[in-house]
Structure formats: C-alpha cells, structure tokens
C-alpha positions as a printed NumPy array, in Angstrom:
array([[153.637, 117.941, 181.458],
       [154.297, 119.703, 178.142],
       [155.236, 116.427, 176.456],
       [151.975, 114.876, 177.716],
       [149.894, 117.717, 176.192],
       [151.747, 117.447, 172.876],
       [151.125, 113.694, 172.809],
       [147.395, 114.105, 173.532],
       [147.079, 116.782, 170.807],
       [148.817, 114.526, 168.311],
       [146.528, 111.597, 169.138],
       [143.394, 113.783, 168.724],
       [144.674, 115.07 , 165.373],
       [145.355, 111.554, 164.119],
       [141.906, 110.324, 165.188],
       [140.235, 113.314, 163.53 ],
       [142.116, 112.732, 160.287],
       [141.103, 109.057, 160.295],
       [137.478, 110.043, 160.859],
       [137.52 , 112.435, 157.895],
       [139.162, 109.835, 155.668],
       [136.632, 107.172, 156.653],
       [133.717, 109.522, 155.92 ],
       [135.055, 110.508, 152.512],
       [135.717, 106.894, 151.529],
       [132.156, 105.983, 152.52 ],
       [130.634, 108.473, 150.07 ],
       [129.523, 106.9  , 146.746],
       [131.399, 108.119, 143.691],
       [129.168, 110.121, 141.294],
       [128.229, 108.23 , 138.135],
       [129.52 , 109.768, 134.896],
       [126.92 , 111.714, 132.948],
       [126.274, 111.072, 129.272],
       [126.6  , 113.894, 126.787],
       [123.007, 115.104, 126.916],
       [122.991, 115.121, 130.737],
       [125.871, 117.566, 130.704],
       [123.959, 119.976, 128.548],
       [120.838, 119.514, 130.659],
       [122.768, 120.615, 133.735],
       [124.025, 123.642, 131.842],
       [120.422, 124.622, 131.263],
       [119.253, 123.896, 134.795],
       [121.959, 125.42 , 136.974],
       [121.717, 128.956, 135.613],
       [119.35 , 131.796, 136.342],
       [116.874, 130.589, 133.714],
       [116.119, 127.014, 132.733],
       [113.982, 125.14 , 130.233],
       [114.417, 121.608, 131.547],
       [115.596, 119.71 , 128.484],
       [118.576, 117.614, 127.474],
       [119.81 , 118.383, 123.965],
       [122.276, 116.899, 121.481],
       [123.79 , 117.92 , 118.153],
       [122.25 , 117.018, 114.795],
       [124.548, 115.103, 112.459],
       [123.819, 113.725, 108.979],
       [122.515, 110.401, 110.299],
       [120.147, 111.977, 112.85 ],
       [119.01 , 114.552, 110.279],
       [117.767, 111.76 , 108.019],
       [116.234, 109.779, 110.895],
       [114.33 , 112.856, 112.126],
       [113.142, 113.796, 108.61 ],
       [114.895, 117.181, 108.565],
       [115.424, 119.138, 105.371],
       [118.698, 120.661, 106.583],
       [121.376, 119.625, 109.073],
       [120.907, 122.141, 111.914],
       [119.051, 122.577, 115.201],
       [119.283, 120.563, 118.451],
       [117.546, 117.285, 119.25 ],
       [115.63 , 117.012, 122.537],
       [116.917, 113.874, 124.263],
       [115.107, 114.165, 127.599],
       [112.428, 116.248, 129.32 ],
       [112.55 , 116.994, 133.038],
       [109.306, 116.371, 134.923],
       [107.279, 119.479, 135.821],
       [109.662, 121.734, 133.875],
       [108.867, 124.615, 131.49 ],
       [109.593, 122.252, 128.582],
       [107.174, 119.617, 129.895],
       [104.43 , 122.189, 130.488],
       [104.927, 123.631, 126.997],
       [104.46 , 120.207, 125.38 ],
       [107.975, 119.528, 124.111],
       [108.714, 115.846, 123.5  ],
       [111.784, 113.646, 123.221],
       [113.095, 113.547, 119.601],
       [111.676, 117.   , 118.876],
       [114.206, 119.162, 117.031],
       [114.398, 122.83 , 118.065],
       [115.142, 124.759, 114.861],
       [114.613, 128.359, 116.027],
       [114.63 , 130.202, 119.349],
       [112.61 , 133.434, 119.283],
       [113.085, 133.628, 115.528],
       [116.823, 132.965, 115.609],
       [118.117, 129.866, 113.83 ],
       [119.656, 127.342, 116.22 ],
       [122.951, 126.012, 114.844],
       [123.899, 123.775, 117.782],
       [123.932, 123.069, 121.499],
       [126.492, 125.699, 122.474],
       [124.413, 128.467, 120.922],
       [121.133, 127.071, 122.296],
       [122.521, 126.963, 125.859],
       [123.576, 130.594, 125.509],
       [120.116, 131.61 , 124.265],
       [118.448, 130.068, 127.341],
       [120.997, 131.495, 129.774],
       [120.632, 135.018, 128.371],
       [116.815, 135.033, 128.5  ],
       [115.378, 136.33 , 131.807],
       [113.297, 133.885, 133.857],
       [109.543, 134.364, 133.466],
       [109.76 , 135.399, 129.836],
       [107.852, 133.511, 127.132],
       [109.996, 132.187, 124.286],
       [108.804, 130.845, 120.937],
       [110.434, 127.647, 119.726],
       [110.156, 126.48 , 116.117],
       [110.114, 122.702, 116.464],
       [110.268, 119.858, 113.94 ],
       [108.314, 116.781, 115.032],
       [108.17 , 113.775, 112.699],
       [109.143, 116.029, 109.797],
       [106.41 , 118.648, 110.422],
       [107.191, 122.049, 111.949],
       [105.197, 123.797, 114.639],
       [105.712, 126.733, 117.009],
       [105.673, 126.041, 120.755],
       [105.624, 128.754, 123.434],
       [107.46 , 128.044, 126.68 ],
       [107.791, 130.197, 129.797],
       [111.305, 129.977, 131.223],
       [111.548, 129.468, 134.979],
       [114.142, 130.373, 137.584],
       [115.8  , 127.716, 139.672],
       [118.012, 128.272, 142.655],
       [121.126, 126.101, 142.475],
       [121.104, 123.235, 144.908],
       [124.056, 123.195, 147.261],
       [124.886, 120.65 , 149.898],
       [127.694, 121.488, 152.297],
       [129.476, 119.218, 154.733],
       [131.496, 120.808, 157.503],
       [133.751, 119.102, 160.013],
       [134.738, 120.864, 163.184],
       [137.758, 119.581, 165.061],
       [139.808, 121.544, 167.582],
       [142.972, 123.016, 166.088],
       [142.729, 120.922, 162.902],
       [142.593, 122.166, 159.304],
       [141.359, 119.698, 156.719],
       [142.713, 120.686, 153.263],
       [140.204, 120.408, 150.435],
       [141.807, 119.426, 147.111],
       [141.077, 121.42 , 143.965],
       [138.323, 119.867, 141.862],
       [139.314, 119.48 , 138.191],
       [137.166, 121.493, 135.809],
       [135.594, 119.65 , 132.896],
       [136.762, 120.752, 129.461],
       [134.375, 120.703, 126.517],
       [135.548, 119.083, 123.29 ],
       [133.584, 118.402, 120.127],
       [133.664, 115.502, 117.669],
       [133.368, 116.342, 113.967],
       [131.61 , 113.802, 111.77 ],
       [132.204, 116.029, 108.736],
       [135.959, 116.534, 109.224],
       [136.76 , 113.547, 111.428],
       [138.397, 115.207, 114.445],
       [137.82 , 115.933, 118.101],
       [138.591, 119.571, 118.901],
       [138.204, 122.288, 121.51 ],
       [138.576, 126.06 , 121.783],
       [141.864, 127.346, 123.185],
       [142.054, 129.412, 126.359],
       [144.599, 132.232, 126.508],
       [147.301, 130.36 , 128.453],
       [147.003, 127.224, 126.344],
       [146.977, 129.326, 123.168],
       [150.265, 130.933, 124.211],
       [151.752, 127.488, 124.73 ],
       [150.972, 126.56 , 121.115],
       [152.282, 129.912, 119.859],
       [148.919, 131.416, 118.833],
       [146.495, 134.001, 120.178],
       [143.378, 132.012, 119.314],
       [142.276, 128.96 , 117.37 ],
       [140.798, 125.464, 117.661],
       [142.97 , 122.687, 119.097],
       [142.761, 119.272, 117.411],
       [142.68 , 116.673, 120.207],
       [142.342, 113.561, 118.031],
       [142.076, 112.592, 114.348],
       [139.9  , 109.626, 113.426],
       [141.123, 107.049, 110.923],
       [139.987, 107.031, 107.283],
       [138.517, 110.535, 107.499],
       [138.847, 113.791, 105.574],
       [141.154, 115.142, 108.301],
       [143.495, 112.138, 108.173],
       [143.721, 112.249, 104.383],
       [144.504, 115.967, 104.575],
       [147.399, 115.29 , 106.973],
       [145.851, 116.897, 110.06 ],
       [147.387, 115.67 , 113.336],
       [146.523, 115.734, 117.02 ],
       [148.123, 118.832, 118.551],
       [147.572, 120.956, 115.443],
       [145.778, 124.273, 115.956],
       [143.259, 125.272, 113.279],
       [143.563, 128.998, 112.503],
       [141.559, 129.406, 109.269],
       [139.225, 127.437, 107.042],
       [139.781, 128.928, 103.587],
       [139.936, 132.658, 104.409],
       [137.716, 132.471, 107.511],
       [139.303, 132.759, 110.963],
       [138.118, 130.123, 113.431],
       [138.128, 130.483, 117.211],
       [135.549, 127.865, 118.238],
       [134.444, 124.462, 116.906],
       [131.23 , 126.151, 115.768],
       [133.31 , 128.467, 113.538],
       [134.898, 125.407, 111.896],
       [131.467, 123.868, 111.307],
       [130.032, 127.058, 109.811],
       [133.001, 127.622, 107.499],
       [132.955, 124.056, 106.153],
       [129.175, 124.104, 105.673],
       [129.428, 127.421, 103.833],
       [132.034, 125.957, 101.504],
       [130.014, 122.794, 100.918],
       [126.915, 124.894, 100.19 ],
       [128.887, 126.414,  97.299],
       [129.605, 122.872,  96.009],
       [133.277, 123.188,  96.954],
       [134.902, 119.787,  97.27 ],
       [138.112, 121.129,  98.803],
       [138.901, 123.663, 101.541],
       [142.262, 124.924, 102.744],
       [143.149, 124.622, 106.427],
       [145.667, 127.054, 107.904],
       [147.281, 125.163, 110.766],
       [149.849, 125.96 , 113.461],
       [152.105, 122.931, 113.981],
       [155.178, 123.092, 116.23 ],
       [154.803, 126.895, 116.167],
       [155.038, 126.981, 112.353],
       [152.109, 127.801, 110.068],
       [151.344, 125.276, 107.33 ],
       [148.46 , 124.943, 104.864],
       [146.63 , 121.653, 104.329],
       [143.947, 120.832, 101.773],
       [140.883, 118.904, 102.943],
       [138.988, 117.164, 100.146],
       [135.375, 116.035, 100.583],
       [133.958, 113.178,  98.556],
       [130.451, 113.152,  97.121],
       [127.825, 112.065,  99.66 ],
       [126.772, 109.184,  97.426],
       [130.274, 107.657,  97.515],
       [131.438, 108.742, 100.95 ],
       [128.609, 107.623, 103.188],
       [130.056, 105.579, 106.038],
       [128.751, 104.211, 109.323],
       [128.304, 107.04 , 111.777],
       [130.79 , 107.371, 114.6  ],
       [128.991, 106.428, 117.834],
       [128.365, 109.316, 120.14 ],
       [130.633, 109.485, 123.143],
       [129.263, 108.513, 126.546],
       [132.179, 109.916, 128.556],
       [132.09 , 112.919, 130.882],
       [133.706, 115.041, 128.172],
       [130.918, 116.485, 126.057],
       [131.122, 115.763, 122.348],
       [129.724, 117.88 , 119.522],
       [129.202, 116.783, 115.946],
       [130.728, 119.61 , 113.911]])
C-alpha cells in the first residue's frame, strides 16, 4: 500500500515537471534590445518617465547634428503619447541642458529624469538642425508592468533560476577602450577600492599605443581620480581643452601600480572611421 502511494506520487511529480518544462520551452525568447532601447527602459520603468530613447554624442554625431561642442544626448526614439511626444521633442534632437544643468551624457540624463518628481515641468535646452530652443515637458508617472505566472502542483516545488543582471560598459571613441565602473567585490579582486575596469582595447587607438591592456584598472587621469567612465571622459576632455597632447594614466595591473602616457594626435591627422555603435544587450557609451 505504501509502495503504491509512493509510486503514484512519483508519477505525478514527473508529469508536473514535464508540464512546466514544456510550458517554458514554448515561450518565445525575448529579442535583444539595442543600446538606445536599454536607456529608454531606464527612463520608463522608474517613478518618473519622459518617454525617449537616448544615445551618446561622439565626434562624428556632433558634426552630423551641427553641434558646436561634443556634449548632450541624442534623441533616438519617441514613445507614442508620452511626455516627450506631447512636448514636441523629435528624433535627432540633442538635449543639451536639463533645467539649466548641462547634460554630459546618458548616465547623467537618466539620473536627472529619475530624480525629478512626476508631474513636474522640466525645461530642456534642445539643439535641432543646429539651432537651439527651449522645450517644456511635464514628466509623468508610470506604474511598472508586471506579468506573473504561477504553477500550482500538489507537493511540488519548482525552482526558479537566478536571472543574470546586465552590466553596463562604455566604449570610448576618444581613448579606444571599452570600460565599466567597478563594484566593491570586483574592486577588491583587482586590489583596488575604486576605479574603471578596462574590458577591451581596440586596435590602432590611443589606448593601444599607450600600452593599456584589457584587465587594467584606471585609477587616475593626470592627477584626477576616476571612479566611473564619465570621470575618464571629463578628465580627458579637460586636458584636451588645455591643448594637452599627452595625459598620464595611473593604472593597476596585476595588483601593481604603473603609469602610462596616452598621446593624442591632432584632429586633422588622426581622423579615422568611427567605430560602429554596438547593438548587443550590453549598453555602450562613447567616452
């Protein structure tokens, strides 16, 4: 009698497991999002949202969009019936300022939107076809959409695997690297408290000529500490604004600090085809 009950329970468990597996296999795999879609979701899934997709401004896009300086974020898409659409923003607009604050890049712009309460009017300084104008937009609140699937089987626990979290890395057209900020545990692994991890070094670039390698951790650009890719961008731009053709890079390699010198050629002699923007799930920023 006991053996019969155990057998029946085992059969039910096996059938339930097969049913769960068949359901999961039948679900379509989500399509990978391009770079601007990732940033659009960052803006939509928070307390406040504007409803735009944005991308970094590099030297090539700056010229194409008739910008005087290389900063701001380019609007790559507008969501229907969103605050951005109602305000009159258009694709290829460049947002230069947010409530009077200069917009350096996507990471900063996302933070501005997230930190502004829903229902508040924000003023955006926008460049459109080389001419600037101020556009007022009223941020809206959106409740995150959640779809839950629950299976109920007697005496059966279906384990749900951990979902990997996407890491954000940025591609530098100025230096020629892909890099990301270090979290505390990863920083300890590389023997530092903070810094910017170099994930890849592109060929025939300033970084390669300087001797920078994948796995290096950038600690300083000249005398400026760097903790995020944006810090690297700002430090290099500040040096270039002073007509400096060379900056020193303090690097942690194999838990030993070394100093490398990065030399920048004149724009007239160093202009090269732009590196195509990544279309992978990992978001890429032009530093």
